[in-house]
Biopython code that builds the backbone (N, CA, C, O; Angstrom):
import numpy as np
from Bio.PDB.StructureBuilder import StructureBuilder

atoms = [
    (1, "MET", "N", (0.680, -0.842, 0.337)),
    (1, "MET", "CA", (-0.034, -0.186, 0.261)),
    (1, "MET", "C", (0.634, 1.181, -0.020)),
    (1, "MET", "O", (1.027, 1.329, 1.137)),
    (2, "GLU", "N", (0.997, 2.103, -0.539)),
    (2, "GLU", "CA", (0.804, 3.691, -0.872)),
    (2, "GLU", "C", (0.453, 4.446, -0.121)),
    (2, "GLU", "O", (-0.670, 4.941, -0.023)),
    (3, "LEU", "N", (1.974, 4.748, 0.912)),
    (3, "LEU", "CA", (2.341, 5.269, 1.072)),
    (3, "LEU", "C", (1.184, 6.867, 1.770)),
    (3, "LEU", "O", (1.255, 7.463, 2.845)),
    (4, "LEU", "N", (0.425, 7.031, 0.803)),
    (4, "LEU", "CA", (-0.441, 8.490, 0.744)),
    (4, "LEU", "C", (-1.761, 7.820, 1.103)),
    (4, "LEU", "O", (-2.919, 8.156, 1.351)),
    (5, "ASP", "N", (-1.054, 6.744, 1.014)),
    (5, "ASP", "CA", (-3.224, 6.473, 0.801)),
    (5, "ASP", "C", (-3.342, 5.587, 2.430)),
    (5, "ASP", "O", (-4.489, 5.473, 2.862)),
    (6, "VAL", "N", (-2.059, 4.919, 3.389)),
    (6, "VAL", "CA", (-2.483, 4.824, 4.758)),
    (6, "VAL", "C", (-2.712, 6.423, 5.508)),
    (6, "VAL", "O", (-3.457, 6.703, 6.446)),
    (7, "ILE", "N", (-1.856, 7.259, 4.785)),
    (7, "ILE", "CA", (-1.520, 9.065, 5.734)),
    (7, "ILE", "C", (-3.312, 9.876, 5.182)),
    (7, "ILE", "O", (-3.675, 11.004, 5.518)),
    (8, "SER", "N", (-4.060, 8.977, 4.378)),
    (8, "SER", "CA", (-5.611, 9.222, 3.943)),
    (8, "SER", "C", (-6.753, 8.633, 5.151)),
    (8, "SER", "O", (-7.796, 9.018, 5.680)),
    (9, "GLN", "N", (-5.936, 7.589, 5.196)),
    (9, "GLN", "CA", (-7.143, 7.220, 6.048)),
    (9, "GLN", "C", (-7.968, 7.677, 6.977)),
    (9, "GLN", "O", (-7.195, 8.421, 7.581)),
    (10, "THR", "N", (-8.817, 7.752, 7.434)),
    (10, "THR", "CA", (-9.560, 8.596, 8.559)),
    (10, "THR", "C", (-10.695, 7.367, 9.321)),
    (10, "THR", "O", (-11.792, 6.988, 8.912)),
    (11, "CYS", "N", (-9.734, 6.860, 10.867)),
    (11, "CYS", "CA", (-10.789, 6.030, 11.747)),
    (11, "CYS", "C", (-12.393, 6.483, 11.539)),
    (11, "CYS", "O", (-12.969, 7.568, 11.616)),
    (12, "PRO", "N", (-12.762, 5.330, 11.286)),
    (12, "PRO", "CA", (-14.361, 6.116, 10.596)),
    (12, "PRO", "C", (-15.473, 5.418, 12.332)),
    (12, "PRO", "O", (-16.601, 4.983, 12.565)),
    (13, "SER", "N", (-14.083, 5.755, 13.163)),
    (13, "SER", "CA", (-14.815, 5.704, 14.462)),
    (13, "SER", "C", (-14.969, 6.808, 15.447)),
    (13, "SER", "O", (-16.003, 7.338, 15.855)),
    (14, "CYS", "N", (-13.378, 7.108, 15.825)),
    (14, "CYS", "CA", (-12.695, 8.867, 16.489)),
    (14, "CYS", "C", (-12.515, 9.671, 15.047)),
    (14, "CYS", "O", (-13.057, 10.776, 15.042)),
    (15, "GLY", "N", (-11.986, 9.370, 14.092)),
    (15, "GLY", "CA", (-11.341, 10.595, 13.526)),
    (15, "GLY", "C", (-10.203, 10.285, 13.191)),
    (15, "GLY", "O", (-9.903, 9.808, 12.097)),
    (16, "THR", "N", (-9.799, 10.413, 13.679)),
    (16, "THR", "CA", (-8.542, 10.451, 14.049)),
    (16, "THR", "C", (-7.601, 9.927, 12.415)),
    (16, "THR", "O", (-7.721, 8.843, 11.843)),
    (17, "HIS", "N", (-6.669, 11.157, 11.979)),
    (17, "HIS", "CA", (-5.248, 10.180, 11.034)),
    (17, "HIS", "C", (-4.644, 9.673, 11.099)),
    (17, "HIS", "O", (-4.122, 9.399, 12.180)),
    (18, "ASN", "N", (-4.165, 9.016, 9.587)),
    (18, "ASN", "CA", (-2.282, 8.772, 9.334)),
    (18, "ASN", "C", (-3.080, 7.078, 10.561)),
    (18, "ASN", "O", (-2.555, 6.919, 11.663)),
    (19, "PRO", "N", (-3.833, 6.442, 10.277)),
    (19, "PRO", "CA", (-3.705, 4.896, 11.146)),
    (19, "PRO", "C", (-2.090, 4.173, 10.768)),
    (19, "PRO", "O", (-1.160, 4.595, 10.081)),
    (20, "LEU", "N", (-2.309, 2.663, 11.718)),
    (20, "LEU", "CA", (-1.607, 2.200, 12.087)),
    (20, "LEU", "C", (-1.163, 0.859, 10.677)),
    (20, "LEU", "O", (-1.282, -0.317, 11.020)),
    (21, "GLU", "N", (-0.737, 1.125, 9.354)),
    (21, "GLU", "CA", (-1.659, -0.362, 8.221)),
    (21, "GLU", "C", (-0.740, -1.661, 9.276)),
    (21, "GLU", "O", (0.359, -1.750, 9.823)),
    (22, "ILE", "N", (-1.990, -2.509, 9.115)),
    (22, "ILE", "CA", (-0.921, -3.709, 9.581)),
    (22, "ILE", "C", (-0.649, -4.993, 8.503)),
    (22, "ILE", "O", (-1.151, -5.542, 7.522)),
    (23, "VAL", "N", (0.257, -5.047, 9.213)),
    (23, "VAL", "CA", (1.340, -5.976, 7.536)),
    (23, "VAL", "C", (0.862, -7.321, 8.069)),
    (23, "VAL", "O", (0.353, -7.466, 9.181)),
    (24, "TYR", "N", (1.014, -8.034, 7.417)),
    (24, "TYR", "CA", (0.603, -9.451, 6.811)),
    (24, "TYR", "C", (2.525, -10.618, 6.246)),
    (24, "TYR", "O", (3.284, -10.269, 5.342)),
    (25, "GLY", "N", (2.696, -11.757, 7.066)),
    (25, "GLY", "CA", (3.615, -12.339, 6.039)),
    (25, "GLY", "C", (4.851, -12.179, 7.348)),
    (25, "GLY", "O", (5.011, -11.285, 8.178)),
    (26, "THR", "N", (5.680, -13.590, 7.074)),
    (26, "THR", "CA", (6.854, -13.328, 8.095)),
    (26, "THR", "C", (8.060, -11.852, 8.108)),
    (26, "THR", "O", (8.934, -11.666, 7.261)),
    (27, "PRO", "N", (7.857, -11.237, 8.940)),
    (27, "PRO", "CA", (8.256, -10.119, 9.170)),
    (27, "PRO", "C", (9.759, -9.740, 8.711)),
    (27, "PRO", "O", (10.422, -10.515, 9.401)),
    (28, "SER", "N", (10.633, -9.024, 7.972)),
    (28, "SER", "CA", (12.010, -9.289, 7.639)),
    (28, "SER", "C", (12.748, -8.267, 9.552)),
    (28, "SER", "O", (11.990, -8.132, 10.512)),
    (29, "ALA", "N", (13.565, -7.989, 9.563)),
    (29, "ALA", "CA", (13.871, -6.993, 10.732)),
    (29, "ALA", "C", (13.453, -4.978, 10.195)),
    (29, "ALA", "O", (13.010, -4.295, 11.118)),
    (30, "GLU", "N", (13.553, -4.587, 9.426)),
    (30, "GLU", "CA", (13.122, -3.162, 8.853)),
    (30, "GLU", "C", (11.884, -3.576, 9.455)),
    (30, "GLU", "O", (11.417, -2.959, 10.413)),
    (31, "MET", "N", (11.237, -4.739, 8.873)),
    (31, "MET", "CA", (9.300, -4.504, 9.587)),
    (31, "MET", "C", (9.388, -4.199, 11.845)),
    (31, "MET", "O", (9.085, -3.302, 12.632)),
    (32, "ILE", "N", (9.925, -5.459, 11.907)),
    (32, "ILE", "CA", (10.239, -5.171, 13.055)),
    (32, "ILE", "C", (10.347, -3.902, 13.358)),
    (32, "ILE", "O", (9.444, -3.263, 13.899)),
    (33, "GLU", "N", (11.756, -3.317, 12.945)),
    (33, "GLU", "CA", (11.723, -2.251, 13.572)),
    (33, "GLU", "C", (10.724, -0.841, 13.834)),
    (33, "GLU", "O", (10.540, -0.031, 14.743)),
    (34, "ALA", "N", (10.230, -1.086, 12.490)),
    (34, "ALA", "CA", (9.164, -0.148, 11.962)),
    (34, "ALA", "C", (7.792, -0.871, 13.042)),
    (34, "ALA", "O", (6.966, -0.023, 13.381)),
    (35, "GLU", "N", (7.653, -1.633, 13.319)),
    (35, "GLU", "CA", (6.398, -2.093, 14.473)),
    (35, "GLU", "C", (7.133, -1.920, 15.549)),
    (35, "GLU", "O", (6.228, -1.130, 15.816)),
    (36, "ALA", "N", (8.141, -1.839, 16.779)),
    (36, "ALA", "CA", (8.616, -1.333, 17.413)),
    (36, "ALA", "C", (8.962, 0.250, 17.427)),
    (36, "ALA", "O", (9.598, 0.622, 18.413)),
    (37, "ALA", "N", (8.536, 1.491, 16.206)),
    (37, "ALA", "CA", (8.235, 2.553, 16.224)),
    (37, "ALA", "C", (7.328, 2.681, 16.237)),
    (37, "ALA", "O", (6.894, 3.771, 15.863)),
    (38, "ARG", "N", (6.560, 1.802, 16.613)),
    (38, "ARG", "CA", (4.482, 1.992, 16.076)),
    (38, "ARG", "C", (4.794, 2.594, 14.640)),
    (38, "ARG", "O", (4.478, 3.781, 14.568)),
    (39, "ARG", "N", (5.097, 2.297, 13.993)),
    (39, "ARG", "CA", (4.907, 3.209, 12.342)),
    (39, "ARG", "C", (3.651, 1.626, 11.679)),
    (39, "ARG", "O", (2.762, 1.654, 10.827)),
    (40, "ILE", "N", (3.930, 0.992, 12.154)),
    (40, "ILE", "CA", (3.483, -0.469, 11.296)),
    (40, "ILE", "C", (2.719, -1.060, 12.774)),
    (40, "ILE", "O", (2.898, -0.799, 13.964)),
    (41, "ILE", "N", (1.856, -1.916, 12.090)),
    (41, "ILE", "CA", (1.471, -4.101, 13.280)),
    (41, "ILE", "C", (1.824, -4.321, 12.487)),
    (41, "ILE", "O", (1.622, -3.709, 11.438)),
    (42, "LEU", "N", (2.689, -5.545, 12.663)),
    (42, "LEU", "CA", (2.676, -7.363, 12.113)),
    (42, "LEU", "C", (1.980, -7.917, 12.712)),
    (42, "LEU", "O", (2.350, -7.842, 13.884)),
    (43, "ALA", "N", (0.822, -8.671, 12.584)),
    (43, "ALA", "CA", (0.055, -9.714, 12.140)),
    (43, "ALA", "C", (-0.117, -10.536, 12.454)),
    (43, "ALA", "O", (-1.046, -10.970, 13.134)),
    (44, "GLY", "N", (1.422, -11.340, 11.715)),
    (44, "GLY", "CA", (1.846, -12.989, 11.145)),
    (44, "GLY", "C", (1.263, -12.817, 9.299)),
    (44, "GLY", "O", (1.165, -12.057, 8.335)),
    (45, "ILE", "N", (0.919, -14.758, 10.040)),
    (45, "ILE", "CA", (0.101, -15.041, 8.388)),
    (45, "ILE", "C", (-1.891, -14.766, 8.772)),
    (45, "ILE", "O", (-2.258, -14.879, 9.942)),
    (46, "PRO", "N", (-2.818, -14.464, 7.785)),
    (46, "PRO", "CA", (-4.036, -14.004, 7.926)),
    (46, "PRO", "C", (-4.666, -15.613, 7.639)),
    (46, "PRO", "O", (-4.412, -16.500, 6.825)),
    (47, "LEU", "N", (-5.064, -15.544, 8.113)),
    (47, "LEU", "CA", (-6.142, -16.899, 8.042)),
    (47, "LEU", "C", (-7.009, -16.779, 7.105)),
    (47, "LEU", "O", (-7.483, -17.767, 6.543)),
    (48, "SER", "N", (-7.346, -15.525, 6.797)),
    (48, "SER", "CA", (-8.863, -15.886, 5.068)),
    (48, "SER", "C", (-8.024, -14.960, 3.906)),
    (48, "SER", "O", (-6.856, -14.603, 4.054)),
    (49, "ASP", "N", (-8.829, -14.664, 2.779)),
    (49, "ASP", "CA", (-8.110, -14.467, 1.643)),
    (49, "ASP", "C", (-8.229, -13.041, 1.992)),
    (49, "ASP", "O", (-7.509, -12.281, 1.345)),
    (50, "GLU", "N", (-9.083, -12.476, 2.986)),
    (50, "GLU", "CA", (-9.320, -10.649, 3.132)),
    (50, "GLU", "C", (-9.011, -10.985, 4.940)),
    (50, "GLU", "O", (-9.332, -11.912, 5.683)),
    (51, "ALA", "N", (-8.048, -9.408, 5.175)),
    (51, "ALA", "CA", (-7.557, -9.330, 5.979)),
    (51, "ALA", "C", (-7.837, -7.970, 6.544)),
    (51, "ALA", "O", (-8.061, -7.224, 5.590)),
    (52, "VAL", "N", (-7.922, -7.317, 7.690)),
    (52, "VAL", "CA", (-8.095, -5.299, 8.318)),
    (52, "VAL", "C", (-6.811, -5.290, 7.867)),
    (52, "VAL", "O", (-5.758, -5.918, 7.974)),
    (53, "ALA", "N", (-7.615, -3.689, 6.946)),
    (53, "ALA", "CA", (-6.028, -3.346, 6.581)),
    (53, "ALA", "C", (-5.585, -1.707, 7.389)),
    (53, "ALA", "O", (-4.799, -0.778, 7.205)),
    (54, "PHE", "N", (-6.560, -2.075, 8.258)),
    (54, "PHE", "CA", (-5.352, -0.029, 9.573)),
    (54, "PHE", "C", (-5.942, -0.795, 10.817)),
    (54, "PHE", "O", (-6.948, -1.498, 10.914)),
    (55, "ARG", "N", (-5.320, -0.555, 11.416)),
    (55, "ARG", "CA", (-6.244, 0.264, 12.918)),
    (55, "ARG", "C", (-5.477, 1.729, 13.728)),
    (55, "ARG", "O", (-4.349, 2.206, 13.845)),
    (56, "CYS", "N", (-6.953, 2.059, 14.187)),
    (56, "CYS", "CA", (-6.032, 3.461, 14.876)),
    (56, "CYS", "C", (-5.331, 3.614, 15.804)),
    (56, "CYS", "O", (-5.848, 3.156, 16.823)),
    (57, "ARG", "N", (-4.140, 4.155, 15.997)),
    (57, "ARG", "CA", (-2.661, 4.943, 15.809)),
    (57, "ARG", "C", (-3.422, 5.041, 17.859)),
    (57, "ARG", "O", (-2.882, 4.545, 18.848)),
    (58, "GLN", "N", (-5.125, 6.071, 17.794)),
    (58, "GLN", "CA", (-5.172, 5.853, 19.587)),
    (58, "GLN", "C", (-5.458, 4.161, 20.362)),
    (58, "GLN", "O", (-6.207, 3.203, 20.172)),
    (59, "GLN", "N", (-4.641, 4.444, 21.056)),
    (59, "GLN", "CA", (-4.965, 3.230, 21.956)),
    (59, "GLN", "C", (-5.455, 3.234, 22.314)),
    (59, "GLN", "O", (-5.536, 2.133, 22.858)),
    (60, "GLU", "N", (-6.894, 4.412, 22.851)),
    (60, "GLU", "CA", (-8.384, 4.211, 23.156)),
    (60, "GLU", "C", (-9.533, 3.891, 22.742)),
    (60, "GLU", "O", (-10.533, 3.348, 23.211)),
    (61, "CYS", "N", (-9.136, 4.423, 21.557)),
    (61, "CYS", "CA", (-9.742, 4.100, 20.267)),
    (61, "CYS", "C", (-9.656, 1.757, 19.538)),
    (61, "CYS", "O", (-10.292, 0.717, 19.710)),
    (62, "ASN", "N", (-8.196, 2.352, 18.634)),
    (62, "ASN", "CA", (-7.795, 0.258, 18.684)),
    (62, "ASN", "C", (-9.355, 0.426, 17.481)),
    (62, "ASN", "O", (-9.693, -0.757, 17.506)),
    (63, "GLU", "N", (-9.977, 0.837, 16.921)),
    (63, "GLU", "CA", (-11.288, 0.017, 16.428)),
    (63, "GLU", "C", (-9.780, -0.165, 14.726)),
    (63, "GLU", "O", (-8.702, 0.412, 14.584)),
    (64, "ARG", "N", (-10.418, -1.092, 13.921)),
    (64, "ARG", "CA", (-9.832, -2.209, 12.971)),
    (64, "ARG", "C", (-10.492, -1.624, 11.869)),
    (64, "ARG", "O", (-11.608, -1.201, 12.169)),
    (65, "TRP", "N", (-10.177, -1.470, 10.741)),
    (65, "TRP", "CA", (-10.551, -0.938, 9.729)),
    (65, "TRP", "C", (-10.693, -1.387, 7.734)),
    (65, "TRP", "O", (-9.567, -1.466, 7.241)),
    (66, "GLY", "N", (-11.635, -1.599, 6.892)),
    (66, "GLY", "CA", (-10.896, -1.495, 5.922)),
    (66, "GLY", "C", (-10.019, -3.501, 5.781)),
    (66, "GLY", "O", (-9.510, -4.149, 6.695)),
    (67, "VAL", "N", (-10.156, -3.818, 4.581)),
    (67, "VAL", "CA", (-9.562, -4.852, 3.950)),
    (67, "VAL", "C", (-8.691, -5.023, 3.084)),
    (67, "VAL", "O", (-8.443, -3.869, 2.737)),
    (68, "ILE", "N", (-8.146, -5.591, 2.580)),
    (68, "ILE", "CA", (-6.287, -6.398, 2.252)),
    (68, "ILE", "C", (-7.038, -7.296, 1.166)),
    (68, "ILE", "O", (-7.079, -8.339, 1.820)),
    (69, "ASP", "N", (-7.513, -7.534, 0.244)),
    (69, "ASP", "CA", (-7.413, -8.659, -0.607)),
    (69, "ASP", "C", (-6.116, -9.499, -1.222)),
    (69, "ASP", "O", (-5.557, -9.291, -2.298)),
    (70, "LEU", "N", (-5.670, -10.925, 0.187)),
    (70, "LEU", "CA", (-3.834, -10.914, 0.268)),
    (70, "LEU", "C", (-4.442, -11.571, -1.424)),
    (70, "LEU", "O", (-3.614, -11.413, -2.321)),
    (71, "GLU", "N", (-5.189, -11.954, -1.658)),
    (71, "GLU", "CA", (-4.774, -13.006, -3.530)),
    (71, "GLU", "C", (-4.761, -11.781, -4.430)),
    (71, "GLU", "O", (-5.221, -12.008, -5.549)),
    (72, "ASP", "N", (-4.421, -10.762, -4.252)),
    (72, "ASP", "CA", (-4.026, -9.699, -5.604)),
    (72, "ASP", "C", (-2.630, -10.303, -6.104)),
    (72, "ASP", "O", (-2.044, -9.795, -7.061)),
]
sb = StructureBuilder()
sb.init_structure("model")
sb.init_model(0)
sb.init_chain("A")
sb.init_seg("    ")
for serial, (resi, resn, name, xyz) in enumerate(atoms, 1):
    if name == "N":
        sb.init_residue(resn, " ", resi, " ")
    sb.init_atom(name, np.array(xyz, "f"), 0.0, 1.0, " ", f" {name:<3s}", serial, name[0])
structure = sb.get_structure()
C-alpha cells in the first residue's frame, strides 16, 4: 500500500488520521523495527483471503477497518 493511501485514511470511529497499517506475513528486520517505532502493526500469517488493513493510532479507540485482498 502506498504511504499516501495510509495517511489519507481516517478512523471511522474517532476521526484520527494516519492509522497504523497492518502488515501480514513473515517480518523482516526492518518491519520489526517499524513496529517497535509504532509505524506499522505486524499481524503474522492471515487466516483468510481478506484481512483488516488498518488500526487506529489512538490506543483508547483501537478501531480496525478496511480490507486487504491477499490474493492480489
